[in-house]
N, C-alpha and C positions, 0 to 999 in steps of 0.2 A: 470577361471573356478570355483575356490573356491568361489570367490565373488558372482558369479551368483547362485551357489548352496545355499549359505547362504541366498540370497535374496528370493529364492523360498521357503525355510523353513520359513523365516520371513513372507512372504505373506500368506502362509497357516495358520500359527499360529495366525497372526493378524486377519484374517477373522473369524476363529473359536472362538477366545477369544472375538472379538467384538460382535458376536452373543450371546455368553454367558452373556456378560455384559448387552446387550440390553434386554435379557430375564429377568434378575434381575430387570431391570427398569420396565418391564411389571408386575412383581410380586408386585412391589411397586406402580403401577398405576401412573407412572410419565408421564409428557407431552413429546412431541416430542423432545424438547431441552434436557430434562433429559435423554431420550434414547440416544441421540447423545453424551452427556457428559459421561454417564456410559459406553456406548459401546466403545468410543474412548480411555478413560483412561485404560480400560481393555485390549484393543487391543495393545496399544503401551506403556503401563506403564512399564512393565518388561524390554522391550528392551531399553527404555529410560534410566532407572536406570543402566542397563548393560553398555550402551555406555558412560554414564557420569563417571562411575567408571573406565572404560577402557581408559578414555580420548580420545575416538574416535571422530574425527572431520570430518564432522559434525555429530551430532546425526542422527540416521537413517532417521527419518521422516523429518528432515530439509533438508537432501540431496535428499530425495524422498518424496516430499509433496503429491504425489499421494496416499501414505498410509493414510494420513488424509482424503483425498477425499473418499477412499474406506470405511474407518471407518464410515464416515458420511452416505454414501449411504447405507451400510449394516444396520446401526442402524435405518435409516428411513424405510427400507424395513421391518425390524422386528416390528417396530411400527404398521405397517398396517397388519401384518400377525401373530403376536404372539398369537392371540386368537385361531389359528388353533392347537396350541400345547396342547394336552390333559393333559400332566403332565410336566409342565415347569421345575420343579425342577430336575426331572430325566434327562431331556434333557440337562439342564445346567451342571449336573455332568458328563455326557458322553462327551459333547463338551469340557468341561474343561479337561477331561482326554486326549483327542486328542491334545488339545493345549499344555498341560503340556509336553507331549512327544516331540512335534514339537519344542517348545521353549527351552526345556532343551538341545536338540541336537544342535539347531542353536546357542544358547548362548555359549556352550562349543566350538563349531567349530570356532566361531568368535574370541574367546579369543586365541585359538591356532594359528589362522592366524595372529593375532596381536603379536605373540611371547611370550605369557604367558605360564607358566609352568602348569603341570598337575593339581595341587591342585587348583590354581586360575581358571583354565579353567572349572573344575567341579563346583566350586562355582559360576562362572558367568552363567553356565547353570541353576543352581538351582534358582538364582536370576531372570533370564529372565523368567523362567517357573512359578514362584510362586508369584512374586510381583504384576503383573497385577491383578491376582485373589484376592490378599489381598486388593488392592485399591478398587476393585469392591465391595467386601463384606463390607468394611468400609463405603463407600459412600451409598451403598444400604441398610445399616443397617441389613445385614445378619450375621448369625453366621459364623465366618471366616472358610473357608473350610480347612485351615491348622490345625484346632483343631478337625477335624473329627476323629472319632474313627478308621476308616479304613486308610490303608496306603495311604499317599499323597505325602509329601515332599520326602519320601524315593524313590518313583517312579521317581521323577525328578533326584535324586542323581544317581539312577541306569542307567537312560538313558544317563546322562552326562558322568558318569564314563565309560559306555560301549563305547561311542564314543571316549573318550580320550584314553582309553586302546587300542582299535582297531587301532586308528591312530598311537599310539606309536609302535604297532607291525607291522606297514607298510601295513595295509589292505587298499584296494581301498576305496576311499571316499564313493562311492555309497553303498558298502557293509557295511561300518561303519555306515552310516546314517540309512539304513534299519534295521540293527540289533539293533541299539540304540533305534529307534522308537518302534520296536517290544518289546524290553525289558521294556521300560518305560511305554508304553501304556498297555502292557500285565499285568504288575504288578498292575497298577492302576485299570484296568478292572477287574482283579481277586478280588481286594479289594472291588470293587463295587458289583460284582456278588456274592461273597462268604463271604464277611465281613472280609477279611484278615487284620490282624493288628499285630503290634509288641507288645511285653510285655510293659506295661505302668507302670510308677512309682506309687507306693502306699505308702502313709504316714505310718511311723512306729514310735512307741514311742521311745524317746531317750534312749540310753544305760544308765543303772544305774551307 
């Protein structure tokens, strides 16, 4: 049951992040192969790094190559439909917010299922959620979203921590997943809508 639940979250996250990666390709006016490359590495990049760090055998998309097929299919669809998006960047941000919450929750859950402790599980959630977007922004020559002024990585931490905490308290998996998704997406959505941010470091002159 846990395994099937993780797969559902991974499926949703992969599709959403693949679309966001392909839309970045459209902003850079790439060809269809560029769409597939950028969509695929965005869709499975974070999960791949998670599985390698957790020493999961095999890596998710090697066990389920249909994930690659879906990434390719979704990327091709976006290649032919991206021009319908009036504001691609805003769509990317909102899709990324959904994927962030999905992958943070899925990454934390998979680490717990593999027997990892709370701190490692939260970290795996953050890696799963953030690294696909980082790869997308590097390849697409975009300003990395992790450097945005609004809350971003913190939302992934909140989603992963919420799932791990609720699981430790013995909450039902379905409740833990729903509340973690609401917490992560809600925080990121608030940041996008209202500009929420944490206090930032400001340089100060050295003490005399």
